[in-house]
C-alpha positions as CSV (number, residue, x, y, z in Angstrom):
1,M,46.5,-104.9,93.4
2,T,50.0,-103.5,93.8
3,A,52.9,-103.5,91.3
4,D,54.5,-106.3,93.4
5,Q,51.4,-108.4,92.9
6,G,51.6,-108.1,89.1
7,G,49.4,-105.0,88.8
8,G,52.1,-102.5,87.8
9,T,52.0,-100.7,84.5
10,A,54.7,-99.7,82.1
11,G,55.5,-96.1,81.4
12,T,54.1,-96.3,77.9
13,G,50.5,-97.2,77.1
14,G,49.7,-98.6,80.6
15,Q,50.5,-102.2,79.6
16,P,51.0,-104.5,82.5
17,V,54.5,-105.2,83.6
18,T,55.5,-108.8,84.4
19,P,57.8,-108.8,87.4
20,V,61.4,-110.1,86.7
21,G,64.2,-110.8,89.1
22,I,67.5,-109.0,88.8
23,D,69.4,-112.1,87.7
24,E,66.9,-112.7,84.8
25,L,67.1,-109.0,83.9
26,L,70.9,-109.1,83.8
27,E,70.7,-112.2,81.6
28,R,68.3,-110.6,79.2
29,V,70.3,-107.4,79.0
30,R,73.6,-109.1,78.5
31,S,72.2,-111.3,75.7
32,G,71.8,-108.2,73.5
33,Y,75.5,-107.4,73.3
34,E,79.0,-108.9,73.7
35,R,80.8,-108.1,76.9
36,I,84.6,-107.9,77.0
37,G,87.3,-108.9,79.4
38,P,90.2,-106.8,80.8
39,K,92.7,-107.4,77.9
40,E,90.0,-106.7,75.3
41,T,89.1,-103.5,77.2
42,A,92.7,-102.4,77.2
43,D,93.0,-103.1,73.5
44,A,89.7,-101.3,72.8
45,A,91.0,-98.2,74.7
46,A,94.2,-98.3,72.7
47,D,92.1,-98.3,69.5
48,G,90.1,-95.2,70.7
49,A,87.3,-96.6,72.8
50,L,86.0,-94.4,75.6
51,L,86.4,-96.2,79.0
52,V,83.8,-94.9,81.4
53,D,84.2,-95.5,85.1
54,I,80.8,-95.4,86.9
55,R,82.1,-96.4,90.4
56,Y,81.3,-94.1,93.3
57,A,83.9,-91.9,94.8
58,A,84.8,-94.0,97.8
59,L,85.8,-97.0,95.6
60,R,87.8,-94.7,93.2
61,E,89.6,-93.2,96.2
62,R,90.3,-96.6,97.8
63,D,91.2,-98.6,94.7
64,G,92.4,-96.0,92.2
65,V,91.3,-95.4,88.6
66,I,92.1,-96.6,85.2
67,P,94.4,-94.1,83.4
68,G,92.5,-92.2,80.7
69,A,89.0,-93.4,81.9
70,L,86.2,-90.8,82.0
71,V,84.7,-90.8,85.5
72,V,80.9,-90.3,85.4
73,E,78.7,-91.0,88.4
74,R,76.1,-93.6,87.5
75,N,73.2,-91.2,88.1
76,E,74.6,-88.8,85.5
77,L,75.7,-91.3,82.9
78,E,72.9,-90.9,80.3
79,W,73.0,-87.1,80.5
80,R,76.8,-87.1,80.1
81,L,77.0,-89.6,77.2
82,D,74.0,-88.6,75.1
83,P,75.5,-87.0,72.0
84,R,72.4,-84.8,71.7
85,G,72.2,-83.9,75.4
86,S,72.8,-80.4,76.7
87,H,74.9,-81.7,79.5
88,R,77.0,-84.1,77.5
89,A,80.7,-84.7,78.1
90,A,83.1,-83.4,75.4
91,E,83.9,-87.0,74.7
92,A,80.3,-87.8,73.7
93,V,80.8,-87.1,70.0
94,G,78.3,-89.3,68.4
95,H,76.2,-92.5,68.5
96,D,78.9,-94.6,66.9
97,L,81.3,-94.0,69.8
98,H,82.7,-97.3,71.2
99,I,82.1,-97.1,75.0
100,V,83.2,-99.6,77.6
101,V,81.4,-99.0,80.9
102,I,83.3,-100.1,84.0
103,C,81.8,-100.5,87.5
104,N,83.3,-102.3,90.4
105,E,82.5,-105.9,89.7
106,G,80.6,-106.0,86.4
107,Y,77.0,-105.9,87.4
108,A,75.8,-102.3,87.5
109,S,77.7,-101.7,84.2
110,S,75.5,-104.1,82.4
111,L,72.4,-102.2,83.3
112,A,74.1,-99.0,82.4
113,V,74.9,-100.4,79.0
114,A,71.3,-101.3,78.4
115,S,70.3,-97.7,79.1
116,L,73.0,-96.3,76.8
117,R,72.0,-98.6,74.0
118,Q,68.4,-97.3,74.4
119,L,69.9,-93.9,73.7
120,G,71.3,-95.2,70.4
121,L,74.9,-95.8,71.6
122,H,74.9,-99.1,69.8
123,R,78.6,-99.8,70.4
124,A,78.3,-99.6,74.2
125,T,79.6,-102.6,76.2
126,D,81.0,-103.4,79.6
127,L,83.9,-105.0,81.3
128,V,83.3,-108.5,82.6
129,G,84.2,-108.4,86.3
130,G,84.5,-104.6,86.3
131,F,87.4,-102.7,87.8
132,Q,88.3,-105.6,90.1
133,A,89.0,-107.8,87.0
134,W,91.0,-105.1,85.4
135,R,93.2,-104.7,88.5
136,A,93.5,-108.5,89.0
137,A,94.8,-108.7,85.4
138,G,97.6,-106.5,86.3
139,L,96.5,-103.6,84.1
140,P,97.4,-100.0,84.9
141,V,95.8,-98.3,87.9
142,T,96.6,-94.9,89.3
143,G,95.9,-93.1,92.5
144,A,95.0,-96.1,94.7
145,G,94.6,-95.3,98.4
146,T,95.4,-97.5,101.3
147,D,92.7,-99.4,103.1
148,S,93.8,-100.3,106.6
149,T,90.6,-102.2,107.3
150,G,91.6,-105.0,105.0
151,D,89.0,-107.2,103.4
152,A,86.3,-106.2,105.9
153,G,86.3,-102.7,104.4
154,R,85.6,-104.0,100.9
155,H,82.7,-102.5,99.2
156,S,80.6,-104.7,96.9
157,E,78.1,-103.5,94.4
158,H,76.5,-106.9,94.1
159,H,75.8,-108.7,97.4
160,G,75.8,-112.5,97.4
161,H,78.1,-113.1,94.4
162,R,81.8,-113.0,94.6
């Protein structure tokens, strides 16, 4: 029996893993914390929250970045934000740090928040709608490039939902 047939095991104790779809997983993850919108994210940053942009380089180059956001590639996130980690960012000062994770459209950031919360970063949350919602709200963006391909060149982190 394969993992896809329900025969997979968890990393601890060898207990069977019940398969779950990504939409259900997102719902479960998001039920454990309060997500915030663009205005609340800007307010949180003004109050000292750390905004963390996990979008990949091509999106940052094309669309720009949020001023003051810490850019951390998704595959480095836990190592950079773990206050106990040897590879932590200077901003990773403690487990009480208020962190707002920002991806492109607000999907990958939710999974990232779940991982950060497992590390004890209990105030981690994410921006509903991601960077695209921030930009649509007219909030500050710097360094946006030009995309001559128009909408056809748009990258999406979550296929099927717009």
